[in-house]
C-alpha positions as CSV (number, residue, x, y, z in Angstrom):
1,X,-69.5,-8.7,-49.8
2,X,-70.7,-7.8,-53.3
3,X,-68.9,-9.3,-56.3
4,X,-67.7,-5.8,-57.3
5,X,-65.7,-5.5,-54.1
6,X,-64.2,-9.1,-54.1
7,X,-60.6,-9.8,-55.2
8,X,-60.9,-11.0,-58.8
9,X,-58.8,-14.0,-59.8
10,X,-58.2,-15.1,-63.4
11,X,-56.8,-18.6,-64.1
12,X,-55.2,-19.2,-67.5
13,X,-54.3,-22.8,-68.4
14,X,-55.1,-25.1,-71.2
15,X,-55.8,-28.0,-68.8
16,X,-59.4,-27.8,-67.4
17,X,-58.5,-29.8,-64.3
18,X,-55.9,-27.2,-63.3
19,X,-58.2,-24.3,-63.9
20,X,-61.0,-25.8,-61.8
21,X,-58.6,-26.7,-58.9
22,X,-57.2,-23.1,-58.8
23,X,-60.7,-21.6,-59.0
24,X,-61.9,-23.9,-56.2
25,X,-59.0,-22.7,-54.0
26,X,-59.8,-19.1,-55.0
27,X,-63.5,-19.5,-54.1
28,X,-62.6,-20.8,-50.7
29,X,-60.6,-17.6,-50.1
30,X,-63.7,-15.5,-51.1
31,X,-62.4,-14.4,-54.5
32,X,-64.5,-13.8,-57.6
33,X,-63.0,-16.4,-60.1
34,X,-62.9,-16.6,-63.9
35,X,-61.0,-18.8,-66.3
36,X,-59.5,-18.8,-69.8
37,X,-57.9,-21.7,-71.7
38,X,-55.5,-19.5,-73.6
39,X,-53.6,-16.2,-73.4
40,X,-55.6,-14.9,-76.4
41,X,-58.9,-15.6,-74.7
42,X,-57.8,-13.9,-71.5
43,X,-56.6,-10.8,-73.3
44,X,-59.7,-10.5,-75.3
45,X,-61.9,-10.4,-72.2
46,X,-59.8,-8.0,-70.1
47,X,-62.1,-5.0,-70.8
48,X,-65.1,-6.9,-69.4
49,X,-63.2,-8.7,-66.6
50,X,-60.4,-6.7,-65.0
51,X,-58.6,-9.2,-62.7
52,X,-56.6,-8.3,-59.6
53,X,-54.7,-11.6,-59.6
54,X,-53.7,-13.8,-62.5
55,X,-52.5,-17.4,-62.3
56,X,-51.0,-18.4,-65.7
57,X,-49.3,-21.5,-67.0
58,X,-45.9,-20.9,-68.5
59,X,-46.5,-23.1,-71.5
60,X,-49.7,-22.1,-73.3
61,X,-50.7,-22.9,-76.8
62,X,-49.7,-20.2,-79.3
63,X,-48.9,-17.2,-77.1
64,X,-46.6,-18.2,-74.2
65,X,-47.1,-17.4,-70.6
66,X,-44.1,-15.0,-70.6
67,X,-45.5,-13.1,-73.6
68,X,-49.0,-13.0,-71.9
69,X,-47.3,-11.6,-68.8
70,X,-45.6,-8.9,-70.8
71,X,-48.9,-7.9,-72.5
72,X,-50.9,-8.1,-69.2
73,X,-48.4,-5.8,-67.4
74,X,-48.6,-3.3,-70.3
75,X,-52.4,-3.1,-70.1
76,X,-52.9,-3.6,-66.3
77,X,-49.6,-2.8,-64.5
78,X,-51.1,-3.2,-61.0
79,X,-52.5,-6.7,-61.6
80,X,-50.4,-9.3,-59.8
81,X,-49.4,-12.3,-61.9
82,X,-48.0,-15.7,-60.7
83,X,-46.5,-18.3,-63.0
84,X,-47.3,-22.0,-62.9
85,X,-44.5,-24.1,-64.3
86,X,-43.1,-27.6,-64.6
87,X,-39.8,-28.5,-62.9
88,X,-37.8,-28.2,-66.1
89,X,-38.9,-24.6,-66.8
90,X,-37.9,-22.9,-63.5
91,X,-35.3,-20.8,-65.2
92,X,-38.0,-19.4,-67.5
93,X,-40.2,-18.7,-64.5
94,X,-37.4,-16.7,-62.9
95,X,-37.0,-14.7,-66.1
96,X,-40.7,-14.0,-65.9
97,X,-40.3,-12.6,-62.4
98,X,-37.8,-10.1,-63.9
99,X,-40.7,-8.9,-66.2
100,X,-42.9,-8.3,-63.2
101,X,-44.4,-11.6,-62.1
102,X,-45.1,-11.8,-58.4
103,X,-43.8,-15.4,-58.0
104,X,-43.9,-18.8,-59.5
105,X,-45.2,-22.2,-58.3
106,X,-44.2,-25.6,-59.5
107,X,-46.6,-28.2,-60.9
108,X,-47.8,-30.4,-59.4
109,X,-48.5,-28.1,-56.4
110,X,-49.9,-28.8,-53.0
111,X,-53.3,-27.1,-52.4
112,X,-52.0,-25.4,-49.2
113,X,-49.0,-23.9,-51.0
114,X,-51.3,-22.5,-53.7
115,X,-53.6,-21.1,-51.1
116,X,-50.7,-19.3,-49.3
117,X,-49.4,-17.9,-52.6
118,X,-52.9,-16.5,-53.5
119,X,-53.3,-15.1,-49.9
120,X,-49.9,-13.2,-50.2
121,X,-50.9,-11.8,-53.6
122,X,-54.3,-10.7,-52.4
123,X,-52.8,-9.0,-49.3
124,X,-50.4,-7.0,-51.6
125,X,-53.4,-5.9,-53.8
126,X,-55.4,-4.9,-50.7
127,X,-52.5,-2.9,-49.2
128,X,-51.9,-1.0,-52.5
129,X,-55.7,-0.3,-52.9
130,X,-55.9,1.0,-49.3
131,X,-52.9,3.3,-49.8
132,X,-54.4,4.6,-53.0
133,X,-57.7,5.1,-51.2
134,X,-56.1,7.2,-48.4
135,X,-54.0,9.3,-50.8
136,X,-56.9,10.0,-53.1
137,X,-59.0,11.4,-50.2
138,X,-56.6,14.4,-50.5
139,X,-57.2,14.8,-54.2
140,X,-55.9,18.0,-55.8
141,X,-59.0,18.2,-58.0
142,X,-61.3,20.8,-56.4
143,X,-64.4,19.3,-58.1
144,X,-63.8,16.0,-56.3
145,X,-64.0,17.4,-52.8
146,X,-67.8,16.8,-52.6
147,X,-67.2,13.1,-51.9
148,X,-67.3,13.3,-48.1
149,X,-67.8,10.7,-45.5
150,X,-66.3,8.0,-43.4
151,X,-69.2,5.5,-43.2
152,X,-68.7,2.0,-44.4
153,X,-71.0,2.4,-47.4
154,X,-69.3,5.5,-48.8
155,X,-65.8,3.9,-48.2
156,X,-67.0,1.0,-50.4
157,X,-67.8,3.5,-53.1
158,X,-64.4,5.1,-52.8
159,X,-62.7,1.8,-53.1
160,X,-64.7,1.0,-56.2
161,X,-63.5,4.3,-57.7
162,X,-59.9,3.3,-56.9
163,X,-60.4,0.0,-58.7
164,X,-62.1,1.5,-61.8
165,X,-60.2,4.7,-62.4
166,X,-57.5,3.2,-64.7
167,X,-59.8,0.8,-66.6
168,X,-61.9,1.4,-69.7
169,X,-64.7,-0.9,-68.4
170,X,-68.2,0.5,-68.8
171,X,-69.6,1.6,-65.4
172,X,-73.3,2.0,-64.3
173,X,-73.8,4.2,-61.3
174,X,-77.1,3.6,-59.5
175,X,-78.6,5.8,-56.9
176,X,-81.4,8.1,-55.9
177,X,-81.5,11.7,-57.2
178,X,-79.1,13.9,-55.3
179,X,-76.7,11.2,-54.1
180,X,-73.7,12.4,-56.1
181,X,-73.6,10.2,-59.2
182,X,-71.8,12.8,-61.3
183,X,-69.2,13.3,-58.5
184,X,-68.5,9.6,-58.7
185,X,-68.2,9.7,-62.4
186,X,-65.8,12.6,-62.3
187,X,-63.8,10.9,-59.6
188,X,-63.4,7.8,-61.8
189,X,-62.2,9.9,-64.7
190,X,-60.1,12.6,-63.0
191,X,-58.3,10.3,-60.5
192,X,-57.0,7.9,-63.1
193,X,-54.8,7.7,-66.1
194,X,-57.4,9.4,-68.3
195,X,-57.4,12.6,-66.2
196,X,-56.0,14.8,-69.0
197,X,-58.5,13.5,-71.6
198,X,-62.0,15.0,-72.2
199,X,-64.8,14.4,-69.8
200,X,-68.2,15.2,-71.3
201,X,-71.4,15.0,-69.1
202,X,-74.7,14.5,-70.8
203,X,-78.1,14.9,-69.0
204,X,-80.2,12.5,-71.1
205,X,-83.3,13.7,-69.3
206,X,-82.9,17.3,-70.5
207,X,-82.2,16.5,-74.2
208,X,-84.9,17.6,-76.6
209,X,-86.2,14.5,-78.3
210,X,-86.1,16.0,-81.8
211,X,-82.5,17.2,-81.4
212,X,-81.2,14.3,-79.3
213,X,-79.5,12.5,-82.2
214,X,-77.8,15.6,-83.6
215,X,-76.6,16.5,-80.0
216,X,-75.1,13.1,-79.4
217,X,-73.7,12.3,-82.8
218,X,-73.3,15.6,-84.6
219,X,-74.7,16.8,-87.9
220,X,-73.5,17.8,-91.4
221,X,-74.1,21.3,-92.9
222,X,-77.5,21.4,-94.5
223,X,-78.8,18.3,-92.6
224,X,-81.8,20.3,-91.4
225,X,-83.1,23.9,-91.3
226,X,-80.6,26.0,-89.4
227,X,-77.7,23.7,-89.9
228,X,-75.5,26.3,-91.5
229,X,-72.3,24.5,-90.7
230,X,-71.2,21.0,-89.6
231,X,-71.0,20.3,-85.9
232,X,-69.4,17.5,-83.9
233,X,-71.6,15.7,-81.4
234,X,-71.0,15.0,-77.8
235,X,-69.5,11.6,-78.5
236,X,-66.9,13.1,-80.8
237,X,-66.2,15.8,-78.2
238,X,-65.4,13.0,-75.7
239,X,-63.2,11.1,-78.1
240,X,-60.2,9.6,-76.3
241,X,-61.8,10.3,-72.9
242,X,-65.0,9.6,-70.9
243,X,-68.7,10.4,-71.7
244,X,-71.0,10.4,-68.7
245,X,-74.6,9.6,-69.7
246,X,-76.6,10.8,-66.7
247,X,-80.2,9.5,-66.3
248,X,-79.7,7.0,-69.1
249,X,-83.1,5.5,-68.3
250,X,-84.8,8.6,-69.8
251,X,-83.6,7.9,-73.3
252,X,-86.4,7.0,-75.7
253,X,-86.2,3.5,-77.2
254,X,-85.3,4.7,-80.7
255,X,-82.2,6.5,-79.2
256,X,-81.4,3.4,-77.1
257,X,-81.0,1.4,-80.3
258,X,-78.7,4.0,-81.8
259,X,-76.7,4.3,-78.7
260,X,-76.3,0.5,-78.5
261,X,-74.9,0.5,-82.1
262,X,-72.4,3.2,-81.1
263,X,-71.2,1.2,-78.1
264,X,-70.9,-2.0,-80.2
265,X,-69.3,-0.5,-83.3
266,X,-67.4,2.3,-81.6
267,X,-68.4,4.7,-84.4
268,X,-71.1,7.4,-84.9
269,X,-72.9,8.6,-88.0
270,X,-73.6,12.4,-87.9
271,X,-77.1,13.4,-89.0
272,X,-77.2,14.1,-92.7
273,X,-74.0,12.2,-93.4
274,X,-73.3,8.8,-95.1
275,X,-69.9,8.5,-93.5
276,X,-69.2,6.9,-90.1
277,X,-66.7,8.5,-87.7
278,X,-64.7,6.3,-85.3
279,X,-64.9,7.3,-81.6
280,X,-62.9,5.8,-78.7
281,X,-64.7,6.7,-75.4
282,X,-65.2,5.1,-72.0
283,X,-68.9,5.1,-71.1
284,X,-70.1,5.8,-67.6
285,X,-73.9,5.8,-67.2
286,X,-76.0,6.7,-64.3
287,X,-79.7,6.3,-63.3
288,X,-82.1,6.7,-60.5
289,X,-84.4,4.1,-62.0
290,X,-84.4,0.3,-61.7
291,X,-83.2,-0.5,-65.2
292,X,-83.5,-4.3,-64.7
293,X,-87.2,-3.8,-63.9
294,X,-87.5,-1.4,-66.9
295,X,-86.0,-3.9,-69.4
296,X,-88.3,-6.6,-68.0
297,X,-91.2,-4.3,-68.5
298,X,-90.1,-3.6,-72.1
299,X,-89.3,0.1,-71.6
300,X,-85.5,-0.3,-71.7
301,X,-83.5,-2.4,-74.1
302,X,-82.2,-5.6,-72.5
303,X,-79.1,-5.7,-74.7
304,X,-78.2,-2.0,-73.9
305,X,-78.7,-2.7,-70.2
306,X,-76.1,-5.6,-70.3
307,X,-73.8,-3.5,-72.4
308,X,-73.8,-0.7,-69.8
309,X,-74.0,-2.8,-66.7
310,X,-70.5,-4.4,-66.7
311,X,-69.7,-3.0,-63.3
312,X,-72.3,-1.4,-61.0
313,X,-71.5,1.2,-58.4
314,X,-74.4,1.6,-55.9
315,X,-74.6,5.0,-54.2
316,X,-76.3,4.9,-50.8
317,X,-79.1,7.3,-49.9
318,X,-78.2,9.8,-47.2
319,X,-80.7,8.2,-44.8
320,X,-78.6,5.0,-45.2
321,X,-75.4,6.8,-44.1
322,X,-76.6,9.1,-41.3
323,X,-73.2,9.0,-39.5
324,X,-71.8,11.1,-42.4
325,X,-74.3,14.0,-41.9
326,X,-72.2,15.9,-39.3
327,X,-69.2,15.7,-41.6
328,X,-71.2,16.8,-44.6
329,X,-72.8,19.7,-42.6
330,X,-69.4,21.1,-41.7
331,X,-68.1,20.5,-45.2
332,X,-70.9,22.6,-46.6
333,X,-70.5,25.3,-43.9
334,X,-66.8,25.6,-44.7
335,X,-67.7,25.9,-48.4
336,X,-70.5,28.6,-48.0
337,X,-68.8,30.5,-45.2
338,X,-65.1,29.9,-45.4
339,X,-63.1,30.9,-42.3
340,X,-66.2,31.9,-40.3
341,X,-66.3,28.8,-38.1
342,X,-70.1,28.7,-37.9
343,X,-71.4,26.5,-35.1
344,X,-74.4,24.1,-35.2
345,X,-76.5,23.7,-32.1
346,X,-77.1,20.2,-30.8
347,X,-80.9,20.5,-31.4
348,X,-80.2,21.5,-35.0
349,X,-77.9,18.6,-35.6
350,X,-80.5,16.3,-34.0
351,X,-83.1,17.6,-36.5
352,X,-80.8,17.0,-39.4
353,X,-80.0,13.4,-38.2
354,X,-83.7,12.6,-37.8
355,X,-84.9,13.9,-41.2
356,X,-85.1,11.3,-44.0
357,X,-83.6,13.5,-46.8
358,X,-85.7,12.5,-49.8
359,X,-83.5,14.8,-51.9
360,X,-80.3,13.3,-50.4
361,X,-77.0,15.3,-50.3
362,X,-78.3,17.9,-52.7
363,X,-81.1,18.7,-50.4
364,X,-78.7,18.8,-47.4
365,X,-76.4,21.2,-49.3
366,X,-79.4,23.5,-50.1
367,X,-80.5,23.4,-46.5
368,X,-77.0,24.5,-45.3
369,X,-76.8,27.2,-48.0
370,X,-80.2,28.6,-46.8
371,X,-79.1,28.5,-43.2
372,X,-75.9,30.5,-44.0
373,X,-77.8,33.0,-46.1
374,X,-80.7,33.6,-43.6
375,X,-78.9,33.1,-40.3
376,X,-76.6,35.3,-38.3
377,X,-73.4,33.5,-39.6
378,X,-72.4,32.6,-36.1
379,X,-74.7,29.7,-35.1
380,X,-77.1,27.6,-37.1
381,X,-80.2,27.1,-35.1
382,X,-83.3,25.0,-35.7
383,X,-85.2,28.2,-36.8
384,X,-82.7,28.5,-39.7
385,X,-83.8,25.2,-41.1
386,X,-86.4,24.8,-43.9
387,X,-90.0,24.5,-42.6
388,X,-90.3,20.8,-43.6
389,X,-87.3,19.8,-41.4
390,X,-88.5,22.0,-38.5
391,X,-92.0,20.5,-38.7
392,X,-90.7,16.9,-38.7
393,X,-88.3,17.7,-35.9
394,X,-91.2,19.2,-33.9
395,X,-93.3,16.1,-34.5
396,X,-90.5,13.9,-33.4
397,X,-90.0,15.9,-30.2
398,X,-93.7,15.9,-29.4
399,X,-93.8,12.1,-29.5
400,X,-90.7,11.7,-27.3
401,X,-90.3,12.6,-23.7
402,X,-87.8,15.5,-22.8
403,X,-85.6,12.9,-21.2
404,X,-85.4,10.8,-24.4
405,X,-84.7,13.9,-26.5
406,X,-82.0,15.1,-24.2
407,X,-80.4,11.6,-24.1
408,X,-80.3,11.5,-27.9
409,X,-78.7,15.0,-28.1
410,X,-76.0,14.6,-25.5
411,X,-75.0,11.0,-26.1
412,X,-75.9,9.5,-29.4
413,X,-75.1,12.5,-31.5
414,X,-71.8,13.3,-29.7
415,X,-70.8,9.6,-29.7
416,X,-71.5,9.2,-33.4
417,X,-69.4,12.3,-34.3
418,X,-66.6,11.2,-31.9
419,X,-66.4,7.7,-33.3
420,X,-66.4,9.0,-36.9
421,X,-63.4,11.2,-36.1
422,X,-61.7,8.2,-34.4
423,X,-62.2,6.0,-37.5
424,X,-60.8,8.7,-39.8
425,X,-57.7,9.2,-37.6
426,X,-57.2,5.4,-37.8
427,X,-57.3,5.6,-41.6
428,X,-55.1,8.8,-41.7
429,X,-52.5,7.2,-39.4
430,X,-52.8,10.3,-37.1
431,X,-52.2,12.8,-39.8
432,X,-54.3,15.9,-38.9
433,X,-54.1,17.5,-42.3
434,X,-55.2,14.3,-44.1
435,X,-57.9,13.7,-41.5
436,X,-59.3,17.2,-42.0
437,X,-59.5,16.6,-45.8
438,X,-61.1,13.2,-45.3
439,X,-63.7,14.6,-42.9
440,X,-64.4,17.6,-45.3
441,X,-63.9,20.2,-42.5
442,X,-61.4,23.0,-41.9
443,X,-58.3,22.6,-39.7
444,X,-59.8,25.0,-37.1
445,X,-63.0,23.0,-37.0
446,X,-61.0,19.7,-36.6
447,X,-58.9,21.1,-33.8
448,X,-62.0,22.3,-32.0
449,X,-63.6,18.8,-32.2
450,X,-60.3,17.1,-31.1
451,X,-60.3,19.2,-28.0
452,X,-64.0,18.7,-27.4
453,X,-63.8,14.9,-27.6
454,X,-60.3,14.7,-26.0
455,X,-58.9,12.9,-29.0
456,X,-55.2,12.5,-29.4
457,X,-53.7,12.7,-32.9
458,X,-52.9,8.9,-32.8
459,X,-55.9,7.1,-31.2
460,X,-55.2,3.7,-29.8
461,X,-56.3,0.7,-31.8
462,X,-58.5,-0.4,-28.9
463,X,-60.3,3.0,-28.9
464,X,-60.9,2.8,-32.7
465,X,-62.1,-0.8,-32.5
466,X,-64.5,0.0,-29.8
467,X,-66.0,2.8,-31.9
468,X,-66.2,0.9,-35.2
469,X,-69.7,-0.5,-34.7
470,X,-71.1,2.8,-33.5
471,X,-69.9,4.8,-36.5
472,X,-70.9,2.1,-39.1
473,X,-74.2,1.8,-40.8
């Protein structure tokens, strides 16, 4: 499991031996652990390290454990906090529980007792995250419906969105072109507490180099020819909300230095002005390039890379999540031909599954849009697909025997789709409306598939377990 998906434990105690013991226990449970020797140090690092669980001593130097709890809950209300206390301070620990502490544990504690406490706290965090994940699949925001899929890799992305949506932590979204990086950025913004604040998307690759600074930071009247009045830049437009810097790797180095200063100082200086303007924005950046290789090669600033790369969300290529292709196909069909229930022939779906999709989801969407426009709006056949996909499908068929091709179509494809639906029903607890939303297909299409695969609304746990491996990447 990547560090981004691990439960994050923060231990706050002025005794190093206690911190190290708690972190050792946390590490054995698979947590990502960090430490702080005071409440002030822990609070100062919250933006960079957003913990799921906190263990804090009741008696800390300067700021007390109770006051630390109060401030933690104000900043991160969903973080679970447990109090470590000496025998004489149990009454204070009980008072702390009234302020939102999960539990308390007396010092000196037994390792097994601490382990059980951390396990219970982690289970609560996982349950809350899972419930949020299921609820958010039925988002009321229309522009978030493009995140479709039940594969293990895309579910990891959705869980990351759930964990990041209420934080101001800088996020770097990494993935090939067409994988949906802006959709993820919008989901992080619109599904969280900042949904009512501005969201400003900037395509760094399309900015004209000579106008880049004035576009991002604004300009004063008379700053250059044509500047007949002052204008706010995109950072000021995003003030209080989120700025999404797409294809950040395309920024020239001069602008990288200026952007770094904005991120560090939280202020911009419009072109032609001597005054600096304070801005408060959450930065989400995205790239299809290997920025680590770029900074090692000297084409991207190392300090900017580490400023942006606090949390990384990796978007899988479509060829890495082929089990989501049937879902995505029906999602796009329902979008381009609502209510028409267009069918897809097995041979067509086989071709779509075999193709490598260098343009990823964007290419698949364009493919379906073309098929709807040029087809008979009843059935999508192989002949409705772009020539590149048809030619690759033909080459694949020529190299396979008719028996092999028939076996793939009638068993592998059907089984993949069936197991995907079973997995989604497990997540939706048998709720058909929720399952349809999660699958990205209409209710009529869902009912048709339920009947075809003889799936009841509440599949047995055994059936789902049996299909988990088939549907996963």
